[in-house]
PATORVEX-640812 format. One line per field, with one value per residue (C-alpha): residue number from 1; x, y, z; residue in three letters. Coordinates in steps of 0.02 Angstrom, whole numbers, plus 32768, in hexadecimal, padded with zeros to 4 digits. Layout:
<tordrens>
i	[NUM  ...] .
x	[X  ...] .
y	[Y  ...] .
z	[Z  ...] .
aa	[ALA  ...] .
</tordrens>
This chain:
<tordrens>
i	[1  2  3  4  5  6  7  8  9  10  11  12  13  14  15  16  17  18  19  20  21  22  23  24  25  26  27  28  29  30  31  32  33  34  35  36  37  38  39  40  41  42  43  44  45  46  47  48  49  50  51  52  53  54  55  56  57  58  59  60  61  62  63  64  65  66  67  68  69  70  71  72  73  74  75  76  77  78  79  80  81  82  83  84  85  86  87  88  89  90  91  92  93  94  95  96  97  98  99  100  101  102  103  104  105  106  107  108  109  110  111  112  113  114  115  116  117  118  119  120  121  122  123  124  125  126  127  128  129  130  131  132  133  134  135  136  137  138  139  140  141  142  143  144  145  146  147  148  149  150  151  152  153  154  155  156  157  158  159  160  161  162  163  164  165  166  167  168  169  170  171  172  173  174  175  176  177  178  179  180  181  182  183  184  185  186  187  188  189  190  191  192  193  194  195  196  197  198  199  200  201  202  203  204  205  206  207  208  209  210  211  212  213  214  215  216  217  218  219  220  221  222  223  224  225  226  227  228  229  230  231  232  233  234  235  236  237  238  239  240  241  242  243  244  245  246  247  248  249  250  251  252  253  254  255  256  257  258  259  260  261  262  263  264  265  266  267  268  269  270  271  272  273  274  275  276  277  278  279  280  281  282  283  284  285  286  287  288  289  290  291  292  293  294  295  296  297  298  299  300  301  302  303  304  305  306  307  308  309  310  311  312  313  314  315  316  317  318  319  320  321  322  323  324  325  326  327  328  329  330  331  332  333  334  335  336  337  338  339  340  341  342  343  344  345  346  347  348  349  350  351  352  353  354  355  356  357  358  359  360  361  362  363  364  365  366  367  368  369  370  371  372  373  374  375  376  377  378  379  380  381  382  383  384  385  386  387  388  389  390  391  392  393  394  395  396  397  398  399  400  401  402  403  404  405  406  407  408  409  410  411  412  413  414  415  416  417] .
x	[1ACD  1A5B  1A75  1AA7  1A2D  1A4C  1A7E  1A76  1AE1  1A9D  1B00  1B08  1BC2  1C22  1C8D  1D48  1DD2  1E2D  1D92  1D9F  1D1E  1C6B  1C8B  1D12  1C9E  1C24  1CAE  1CE5  1C31  1C1E  1CC2  1C91  1BE3  1C13  1C45  1B8F  1B29  1B28  1B5C  1B44  1B5F  1AED  1B28  1B1F  1BB6  1BFF  1BD8  1B8C  1BFC  1C01  1C9C  1CE4  1D14  1D46  1D54  1CA8  1C56  1C11  1BDA  1B60  1B77  1AF1  1B0E  1AC3  1AEE  1AC4  1B2A  1BA5  1C3C  1BFA  1BA7  1BEE  1BEC  1B5E  1AF1  1B12  1AD8  1A39  1A20  1A1F  19B2  1931  1932  18FD  1877  183C  1866  18BD  196B  197F  1A0E  19AD  191B  198D  19E7  194A  18F1  1979  1914  19AD  19EC  1939  191E  19C9  19A6  18F8  1948  19C7  1936  1999  1966  19B2  19D3  1A54  1A6D  1AD8  1A89  19F8  1A2D  19C9  193C  18AE  18FC  190A  1855  181A  1880  1833  1784  17B0  181D  17A3  1809  18AB  18EC  192F  19B5  1A09  1AB2  1AB3  1AEE  1A76  1A22  1A9E  1B1B  1AB2  1AA6  1B62  1B87  1B1A  1B66  1C18  1BEE  1B9E  1C32  1CA8  1C42  1C46  1CFB  1D51  1CC0  1C4C  1BDC  1B40  1B7F  1B93  1AE4  1A9B  1AFF  1AC7  1A11  1A12  1A7F  1A08  1972  19C3  19FE  194F  190B  199B  197F  18C4  18E1  1967  18FD  186B  18D8  1923  1876  1840  18DB  18C0  1806  17FA  1899  189E  192D  19B0  1A64  1AB2  1B6E  1B78  1B0F  1B08  1AB0  1A36  1A0B  19E9  1970  191A  18FF  18AC  184E  1837  17B1  1831  18B6  189E  18D8  197C  1A23  1AD6  1B49  1BF1  1C26  1CDB  1D42  1DE9  1E16  1E58  1F03  1F20  1F06  1F68  1FFD  2007  209B  2115  210F  21BD  21E1  2249  229A  222D  2184  21A2  210F  2058  1FC8  1F10  1E99  1DFF  1D93  1D86  1CCF  1CA0  1C85  1CC8  1D6A  1D7B  1D64  1DEC  1E63  1E49  1E71  1F11  1F45  1F1C  1F28  1F9A  201C  2053  2087  20F1  214E  21D8  215A  2106  2049  2008  1F50  1F13  1E69  1E07  1DB9  1E4E  1EBE  1F73  1FD1  2045  2023  20B9  20D5  202D  202C  1F8C  1FAA  1F03  1EBA  1F39  1F2C  1F0F  1FC4  200B  1F96  1FD7  208A  2069  201D  20AB  212E  20CD  20FA  204D  1F9B  1F1B  1E5E  1E2F  1D77  1CFF  1C65  1C28  1BCD  1BE3  1C82  1D15  1D6E  1E0E  1E21  1E1F  1EA1  1F12  1EF7  1F10  1FBA  1FED  1FF5  1FDC  1F46  1F0E  1E57  1DB6  1D23  1CC9  1D56  1D53  1C96  1C74  1D24  1D4A  1DCD  1E2D  1E8B  1F48  1F34  1F01  1EF1  1EFC  1E53  1E53  1DBE  1E1A  1E70  1EE2  1F33  1F68  2010  2035  200C  2078  210D  20F6  20F3  219A  21F4  217E  21B1  2174  20C7  20BC  20E9  206F  1FDF  2002  2005  1F68  1F0E  1F25  1EC7  1E29  1E2E  1DFD  1D4C  1D48  1D94  1D37  1D0F  1CC6  1C69  1C20  1BE6  1B82  1B38  1B07  1AAC  1A4A  1A21  19DC  1976  192E  1901  18AF  1847  1817  17DA  176D  170E] .
y	[6A9F  6A8D  69F2  6A08  69EC  694C  6931  6887  687C  67EC  67A5  670B  66ED  66D7  676D  675C  67CA  67AD  67D7  6836  6896  6899  682D  68A5  693B  68E6  68C1  6977  69B1  6946  6987  6A3B  6A32  69C6  6A64  6A9C  69FC  6948  68ED  6836  67DC  6751  66F4  6655  65E6  6539  6503  6541  65A3  6638  66A5  6749  67AB  684D  6899  6887  6850  67A0  673F  66AF  6646  65CC  6540  6554  64F2  658E  6610  6678  661D  656B  6566  64E6  64D3  6458  64D3  655A  64E2  64C3  657F  658E  64F4  6539  65DF  6586  6515  6566  661F  662B  6615  657C  65C4  6664  6602  6593  6629  668B  65F7  65D7  65CB  65CB  6676  66B8  667C  66BE  676E  676A  673C  67C9  6843  68CD  6981  697A  68EF  6917  68A0  68A8  68A0  6830  6781  6781  67FB  6780  674D  6803  6825  6792  67D4  687F  6835  67E8  6877  6903  698E  695A  69C4  6961  69A3  6958  6995  6982  69BE  69D0  6941  695D  68EC  6857  6898  68B6  6804  67B9  682B  67F7  673D  674A  67A7  6723  6698  66E9  6725  6688  661D  660E  6594  652E  64FF  65B6  65DD  6553  6590  6643  660E  65BB  6645  66CD  666A  6652  6707  6749  66E3  6719  67D2  67C0  6767  67E3  687A  6830  6820  68CE  691E  68C1  68FC  69B4  69B2  6949  696D  6A0B  6A57  6A36  6A70  6A83  6A85  6B10  6BA1  6B4D  6AB5  6B20  6B8F  6AF9  6AAF  6B56  6B5F  6AB2  6ACA  6B85  6B67  6B0C  6B94  6BC2  6B13  6B21  6B59  6B5D  6B09  6ACD  6A39  6A29  6A68  6A66  6A77  6B27  6AEA  6A92  6B37  6BA3  6B2B  6B26  6ACE  6B34  6B0E  6AD5  6B2A  6AB8  6ADD  6A60  6A0E  6954  6910  6936  68F9  68D6  6898  6836  67A6  6720  6701  67AD  67BD  6871  683B  67A4  6817  688C  67FA  67C0  6870  6872  67C9  67F1  68AE  68F8  687C  683D  68EF  68FF  6859  68A0  68CD  6859  685C  6818  67EA  67D4  678B  6700  667E  6689  65F7  6614  6615  6676  669D  66F0  6791  6786  6735  6702  66F7  66A9  66D8  6727  6777  6831  6843  67EF  6851  68F5  68B8  6891  693D  6992  6942  696F  6A07  6A20  69DF  69CF  69B5  6995  6977  698A  6955  6956  69C7  6A13  6A3E  69CC  69A5  697C  6A35  6A62  69DB  6A2C  6ADD  6AAF  6A63  6B03  6AB9  6B10  6AC2  6AB5  6A89  6A9F  6B0E  6A6D  6A43  6AF1  6AFB  6B52  6B9B  6C56  6C38  6CC5  6C83  6C8F  6CD7  6C45  6BBC  6B9C  6B86  6B21  6AC4  6A84  69E4  69E3  6A83  6A37  69F9  6AA5  6AFA  6A7F  6A9C  6B59  6B4F  6AF3  6B98  6C05  6BDF  6C86  6C6C  6BBE  6C01  6C94  6C23  6BA6  6C2A  6C81  6BDA  6BB6  6C54  6C08  6B85  6C09  6C06  6B4A  6B4E  6AFA  6BA3  6BED  6B50  6B2D  6BE2  6BCF  6B29  6B6B  6BFE  6B8E  6B08  6B8A  6BD8  6B2F  6B04  6BAE  6BA1  6AEE  6B1F  6BA8  6B2E] .
z	[9DB8  9D21  9CB8  9C03  9B75  9B14  9A5F  9A0B  996E  9905  9874  9803  9820  98C2  98F3  990B  9951  98AC  9845  97A2  973D  977B  9814  984C  983A  98B1  992D  9924  993A  99D5  9A1E  99FC  9A47  9ADD  9B3A  9B36  9B23  9B5D  9ABC  9A91  99EC  99AD  9913  98AD  9893  987B  992D  99D0  9A46  9ABB  9AAC  9AE9  9A4E  9AA1  9B4E  9B9C  9AF8  9AE6  9A4D  9A45  99A9  9970  98F5  9848  97AB  9748  97A7  9742  978C  977E  96D3  965A  959E  95B3  9613  9590  9508  956C  9579  94BC  94A4  951D  94C0  9420  9469  950A  94F1  9599  95DD  9649  96AE  96D2  9718  9781  97CC  97F3  9843  98C4  9966  99D7  99A3  99A8  9A5C  9A94  9A55  9AA5  9B4A  9B3A  9B1D  9AC4  9AA9  99FB  997E  98F8  9866  97CA  9720  96EE  9728  97CA  97A4  97C4  986A  98A1  986C  98D6  9969  994E  995F  9A07  9A49  9A22  9A73  9A1E  998D  98F9  9885  97EC  97AE  96F1  9649  95B8  9559  94C9  9523  94E9  9437  9433  946B  93E2  935F  938D  938E  92E2  9299  92DE  928E  91E2  91E5  91A2  916A  90D4  9078  90A6  9154  9182  9143  91B1  9248  922B  921B  92C7  9312  92D8  9317  93C3  93C8  93A3  9434  94A3  947D  949D  9543  957C  954F  95B0  964C  9630  9628  96C3  9720  96F3  971A  97B8  981A  9886  9823  979E  97AF  9702  96F8  9675  9637  958C  95D6  9639  95A4  9533  95B2  95CE  9512  9516  95BA  95DC  9660  96CE  96C9  9782  97B3  9753  979C  975E  97DB  9797  9801  97C6  9859  98B2  996A  998A  99C4  991D  98C3  993D  9940  9883  9834  97CC  9713  96DA  9634  95C6  9520  94C5  94E3  94FC  9562  9539  95A7  9588  9611  95DF  961A  9593  95BF  957C  94C0  94AB  9501  948E  93FA  943B  9458  93A6  9368  93D0  9387  92D1  92B9  933D  937B  92CD  929F  933E  9347  93B6  943E  94BC  94D3  9579  958A  963E  9666  96B7  9645  95CF  95A9  95DC  9536  94C2  940B  93B7  941B  9477  9524  957F  963B  9668  9712  9788  9834  9851  988B  97F0  9780  97CA  97B5  96FE  96E2  973F  96D0  9632  95CA  9582  9595  950B  94FB  9444  946B  93D9  943A  94ED  9566  9612  9670  964C  96EF  968F  9665  971D  973C  96BA  96F9  97B0  9785  9728  967A  95D3  957C  94C7  94B9  9456  9483  94B7  952F  957C  9598  963D  964B  9631  95AA  9557  94C1  94CF  957F  95EE  956B  94B0  945F  93BF  9375  92DA  9313  927A  92BE  9365  9328  92E0  9386  93E7  9374  9381  9440  943E  9422  9489  953C  9580  9534  9580  962B  961E  95EA  9675  96FE  96BE  96AD  9765  9796  9748  97D2  9852  980E  982E  98DC  996A  99BA  9919  98E3  998F  999D  98FC  9934  99E0  9993  991C  999E  9A15  9989  9955  9A09  9A26  9987  99B0  9A5E  9A13  99A1] .
aa	[MET  LEU  SER  LYS  GLU  LYS  ILE  ALA  ILE  VAL  TYR  SER  GLU  SER  ILE  SER  LYS  ALA  ALA  LEU  GLY  SER  THR  ARG  THR  LEU  LEU  ASP  LEU  GLY  ASN  MET  LEU  SER  LYS  TYR  TYR  ASP  ILE  LYS  PHE  PHE  SER  LEU  GLY  LYS  TYR  ASP  ARG  HIS  VAL  SER  ILE  SER  SER  GLY  ILE  LYS  GLU  GLU  ILE  PHE  TYR  SER  SER  ALA  SER  SER  ASP  SER  ARG  THR  THR  LYS  SER  ARG  ILE  LEU  ASP  TYR  ALA  SER  LEU  ILE  PHE  LEU  ASN  LYS  GLN  ARG  SER  TYR  GLN  VAL  MET  ASN  ASN  ASN  LYS  ASN  ILE  TYR  GLU  ALA  VAL  ILE  LYS  TYR  ASN  PRO  ASP  PHE  ILE  ILE  THR  LEU  GLY  ARG  ASN  LEU  VAL  ASP  LEU  VAL  ILE  GLU  LEU  GLN  LYS  GLU  LEU  THR  SER  THR  CYS  THR  ILE  SER  ILE  THR  ASP  ASP  PHE  ARG  VAL  VAL  GLU  ASN  SER  ILE  LYS  ILE  GLN  ARG  GLU  ARG  MET  THR  LYS  ASN  ALA  LYS  GLY  PRO  LYS  LEU  MET  ILE  LYS  LEU  PHE  PHE  PHE  ASP  LEU  ILE  SER  LYS  ARG  HIS  LEU  SER  PHE  SER  LEU  LYS  ILE  TYR  LYS  LYS  MET  LEU  LYS  GLN  LEU  THR  ALA  THR  ALA  PHE  VAL  THR  ASP  ILE  ASP  LYS  ASP  LEU  SER  ILE  LYS  ARG  TYR  PRO  ASN  LEU  ALA  LYS  LYS  PHE  PHE  VAL  LEU  PRO  THR  ALA  SER  PHE  PRO  ASN  TYR  LYS  ILE  LEU  ASN  LYS  PRO  LYS  TYR  PRO  VAL  LYS  ASP  LYS  ILE  LYS  LYS  ILE  VAL  PHE  ILE  GLY  ASN  CYS  LYS  HIS  GLU  PRO  ASN  LEU  GLU  ALA  MET  SER  LEU  ILE  GLU  THR  GLU  ILE  ALA  PRO  LYS  LEU  LYS  GLU  LYS  SER  PHE  ILE  ILE  ILE  GLY  SER  GLY  CYS  GLU  LYS  LYS  LYS  ILE  ALA  ASN  VAL  GLU  TYR  THR  GLY  PHE  ILE  SER  GLU  GLU  GLU  LYS  ASN  GLU  ARG  ILE  ASP  THR  ALA  ASP  LEU  CYS  ILE  ALA  PRO  LEU  LYS  ASN  GLY  SER  GLY  ILE  LYS  VAL  LYS  ILE  LEU  ASP  TYR  PHE  ALA  ARG  CYS  LYS  PRO  VAL  ILE  GLY  THR  SER  VAL  ALA  PHE  GLU  GLY  TYR  PRO  ILE  LYS  ASN  MET  GLN  ASN  ALA  ILE  LEU  GLU  ASP  ASN  ILE  SER  HIS  TYR  ALA  LYS  HIS  ILE  LEU  ALA  LEU  ASP  SER  LYS  LYS  GLU  LEU  ARG  GLU  LYS  ILE  SER  LEU  ASN  ALA  ASN  THR  ILE  CYS  ASN  TYR  PHE  SER  TYR  SER  GLU  THR  SER  SER  ARG  TRP  LEU  LYS  VAL  LEU  ARG  SER  ILE  LYS  LYS  ASN  SER  ASN  GLN  LEU] .
</tordrens>
């Protein structure tokens, strides 16, 4: 019996069975491809450990003070200080110079290395030099995610402040941001040019990069990573139609600027107009608290998250900024919930307004839509049932089929060079 080819999935944050967002997409990817490849995760975390994260899938975690799940306020301050004086991010250098993870991947000797985003690009490039027959792939959205984050932070600084102190803060913020953009773009270019291939999560991301780098277009693929096991889609829950909408859910990690912006909009522009309704915000990195009719759950397990969504009458995604596929939307659809969201929130999803979701970019209109849906039970039910059909495109069978086709194509082209 022929042995399976090997895939090393390399990431800057340890993977967890209860992972949300990007870490969950990697876990799903590993589960999907494990039927066809030998999969092993290599990641950075708070301390060294070897764990079994899924049936037959192992993860080796290597300590790094700069990993995504062990960085502190102090290390973030040092990041910014180094951007001003040294034009480089301290945490990036620390992560990419981790010899232990480098040696572990070399020992594994994979046929493919898959990484997420730009955090470990230099590490993967060094691995590529040593493992000359290994194909390297980064899953990413477009560079605009960095620009969006800076834009949101600046808007938040100027919202309720003025005077000389604000001008001083903005001066240093703009200086740091300019350095940060320059550094990020440098890494982004390096990733696109030197890695074997880039897997963009949406056509929008791919087209933007083709516009910037047309000579690299043959290395670009669109491979949405958000996915659900087939049984979760086939055994879909029935949407309970109630007379009135009482509970409304939003999922968002508090470490992500577009989510913070959406939470602020819920608190200030949506929830105050609907005081008789409860808004529930689920996400890691958030403090557990309650502000008027808005409840923050903090991090909760996958099971509790599904329970919260199941008892909700509506889900929302008032995202003004961001890029790539939002996994929260798939969470909503898979649980058969009607969703109101912006075009940013629905990127990568085949949305038909008023058929499988409600598309609304004007946040001030959300309260009006919610009140209108109170008396439209049949519309809520129709939207929820149609929304679930979108999940078929993101099932394990469909997603793995697309990945297999691309991986084989990349390997074939690499062998011909």
